[in-house]
C-alpha positions in Angstrom: 100.5 116.5 41.0 97.6 115.5 43.2 96.9 114.8 46.8 94.2 112.4 48.0 93.0 110.9 51.3 93.2 107.1 51.8 89.7 106.7 50.7 90.5 108.2 47.3 87.6 110.7 47.7 89.2 114.0 48.5 91.5 114.6 45.4 93.2 118.0 45.2 95.3 119.2 42.2 98.4 120.8 43.8 100.1 122.1 40.7 97.5 122.5 37.9 100.1 123.3 35.2 100.1 122.2 31.6 103.8 121.0 31.8 104.9 117.8 33.4 105.1 117.9 37.3 106.0 114.7 39.1 108.2 112.7 41.4 107.2 114.5 44.6 109.2 114.2 47.8 107.6 115.4 51.1 109.9 117.2 53.6 110.3 115.5 57.0 108.0 118.0 58.7 105.4 117.6 56.0 105.4 121.3 55.2 107.1 121.3 51.8 107.1 119.2 48.6 110.1 119.1 46.3 109.3 117.8 42.8 110.4 117.6 39.1 108.9 119.9 36.6 109.4 120.8 32.9 107.4 124.1 33.2 110.4 126.2 32.2 111.6 123.8 29.4 113.9 121.2 30.7 113.4 119.1 33.9 114.4 121.0 37.0 113.8 120.7 40.8 111.1 122.9 42.4 109.7 123.2 45.9 106.3 124.4 47.1 104.3 124.4 50.2 102.4 121.2 50.9 99.2 122.9 49.8 100.7 123.8 46.4 101.4 127.5 47.1 104.7 129.4 46.8 106.4 127.4 44.0 110.1 128.1 43.8 112.7 126.8 41.3 115.8 125.4 43.0 118.0 124.1 40.1 119.2 125.5 36.8 120.8 122.7 34.9 123.5 123.8 32.4 123.8 123.0 28.7 120.5 121.3 28.2 121.0 118.8 31.0 118.3 117.8 33.5 117.8 117.7 37.2 115.1 115.3 38.5 113.7 112.9 41.1 114.5 114.9 44.3 114.6 113.3 47.8 114.6 115.3 51.1 117.3 114.4 53.6 116.0 113.8 57.2 117.4 117.2 58.2 114.9 118.9 55.9 117.6 121.1 54.4 119.4 119.0 51.9 117.9 117.5 48.7 119.5 114.6 46.8 118.6 114.4 43.1 119.8 113.0 39.8 121.3 115.0 37.0 123.2 114.4 33.8 125.1 117.7 33.9 128.7 117.6 32.8 131.3 117.3 35.6 135.1 117.2 35.9 136.8 114.1 37.3 140.5 114.2 38.3 142.7 111.9 36.0 146.4 111.6 35.3 147.2 114.9 37.0 144.5 116.7 35.1 140.8 116.5 34.6 138.4 114.5 32.5 135.1 116.2 31.4 132.3 113.6 31.8 129.1 114.6 30.0 125.7 112.9 30.1 126.4 110.6 33.0 123.5 110.7 35.3 124.8 110.9 38.9 123.5 111.7 42.4 123.9 115.3 43.4 123.2 117.0 46.8 121.7 120.5 47.1 121.8 122.5 50.3 118.6 124.5 50.1 119.9 127.1 52.6 123.3 127.8 51.0 122.5 126.7 47.4 125.8 124.7 47.4 126.0 121.6 45.1 128.0 118.5 45.7 128.2 115.4 43.4 128.0 112.2 45.5 128.6 109.4 42.9 130.9 109.2 39.9 131.0 105.7 38.4 129.9 105.4 34.8 126.2 104.4 34.5 122.8 105.8 35.5 122.3 106.5 39.3 118.8 107.5 40.3 115.9 107.1 42.8 117.6 108.0 46.1 116.2 107.1 49.5 117.8 108.2 52.8 118.3 106.1 55.9 116.2 107.7 58.8 119.4 108.9 60.5 120.7 110.6 57.4 124.0 108.8 57.3 123.3 106.6 54.3 121.4 106.6 51.1 120.2 103.8 48.9 119.7 104.2 45.1 119.3 102.4 41.8 122.4 102.1 39.6 123.2 100.4 36.3 127.0 100.8 36.8 127.5 97.0 36.8 125.4 96.3 33.7 121.9 95.9 35.1 119.8 97.8 37.6 120.7 97.0 41.2 120.1 98.6 44.5 123.2 100.2 46.1 123.9 101.8 49.5 126.3 104.7 49.9 127.5 105.2 53.5 128.7 108.4 55.2 132.3 107.8 54.0 131.3 107.5 50.4 131.7 103.7 50.2 129.2 102.1 47.9 127.9 98.5 48.2 125.7 96.5 45.8 122.8 95.2 47.9 120.9 93.1 45.3 123.6 92.0 42.7 121.5 89.9 40.4 120.5 89.9 36.7 117.1 91.4 37.3 116.0 95.0 37.2 115.9 96.2 40.8 114.7 99.8 41.3 112.8 102.4 43.3 114.1 101.6 46.8 112.5 103.2 49.8 114.0 103.0 53.3 111.7 101.9 56.2 111.1 104.3 59.0 112.8 101.9 61.5 116.0 101.9 59.3 116.1 98.1 59.1 114.5 97.4 55.7 114.4 98.5 52.1 111.3 98.1 49.9 112.0 98.0 46.2 110.5 96.7 42.9 112.1 94.0 40.8 111.4 91.7 37.9 113.5 88.9 39.4 110.5 86.6 39.5 109.8 86.9 35.8 108.7 89.6 33.3 106.5 91.5 35.7 107.7 93.7 38.5 106.8 92.9 42.1 107.4 94.5 45.5 110.2 93.1 47.7 111.6 93.8 51.1 115.3 93.4 51.9 116.1 93.0 55.6 119.4 94.9 56.1 120.2 93.0 59.3 119.9 89.5 57.8 120.2 90.2 54.0 117.0 88.2 53.5 114.4 88.9 50.8 110.7 88.8 51.2 108.3 89.1 48.2 105.2 91.1 49.1 103.2 91.0 45.8 102.8 88.2 43.3 100.7 88.5 40.3 100.9 88.7 36.5 100.8 92.5 36.4 103.4 95.2 37.3 103.6 96.4 40.9 106.3 99.0 41.6 107.5 102.2 43.2 106.9 101.3 46.9 106.6 104.0 49.6 106.5 103.3 53.3 104.0 105.1 55.5 105.6 107.3 58.1 104.7 104.8 60.9 106.0 101.9 58.9 102.8 99.9 59.0 101.8 100.3 55.3 103.3 100.6 51.9 101.8 102.5 49.0 102.7 101.4 45.4 101.6 101.6 41.8 100.1 98.7 39.8 98.4 98.1 36.5 96.5 95.1 37.9 93.1 96.7 37.1 94.0 98.1 33.7 95.7 101.5 33.9 98.3 102.4 36.5 96.7 103.3 39.9 97.9 103.8 43.4 97.4 101.0 46.0 98.1 100.6 49.7 98.9 97.4 51.5 100.0 96.4 55.0 103.8 96.1 55.4 103.5 92.3 55.2 101.7 92.4 51.8 98.2 91.8 53.1 95.0 93.9 52.9 95.7 95.5 49.4 93.4 98.5 48.7 93.1 100.5 45.6 93.3 104.3 46.3 92.9 106.1 43.0 90.3 105.8 40.3 91.6 107.7 37.4 91.5 107.2 33.6 95.1 108.3 33.5 98.2 106.7 35.0 98.8 107.7 38.7 102.5 107.4 39.6 105.1 107.9 42.4 103.0 107.9 45.6 104.3 109.6 48.7 102.8 110.0 52.1 101.7 113.3 53.8 100.6 113.6 57.4 98.1 116.4 57.3 98.4 118.9 60.2 95.0 119.6 61.8 
């Protein structure tokens, strides 16, 4: 994993490991980065300081399962992530063993306690928390195609997009009023959309013949980082929150993925 400034000039390799490292999530105080790594074999959740030091493994997935795509809660203690580990579901006075069903799990990094948050059949992934920590949005295919869902503090889940397209990679705005996500609802290519949670209206931010996806709000809510293959390979771009002033940030022969913001302490 790498860190760069907004000019794309100061690029720093944070992990420098031969295994896959990816899907970073920056803690609310910008001191830690949780991420997925396959450095010990299967995909697990790790955490390190924001400068790449003091790497620590947080999960040990049983029976060849994986744990991936972590997301810090606003309290800076809990981590939501996806895992296909086997779990037991009450049924007919007994229990049903459910293997290989990728669900959202919650890890308390202080107590190491684990809690499963979703249980419907179908892939659940790409969690984003509301700024007050009471709700989370995520992508699920439980109804046949990929839609964006919101789970509230009581465990009630609502389908927010409910269409035949592939809607994925939601990111909650810092003001708590909007969700950015990527979707192919306009055709074969993915674009970036904004869902206003107060009015339930959609705004399309990007519109081209290439794939734009994986949006990430800046901490002040004024900009959105995203990935696009509009210039050939997949690079990281930044635009204003209204879709204007698009700038390419990375210049790499490889694919640059899953951008996240860090406020550097000076």
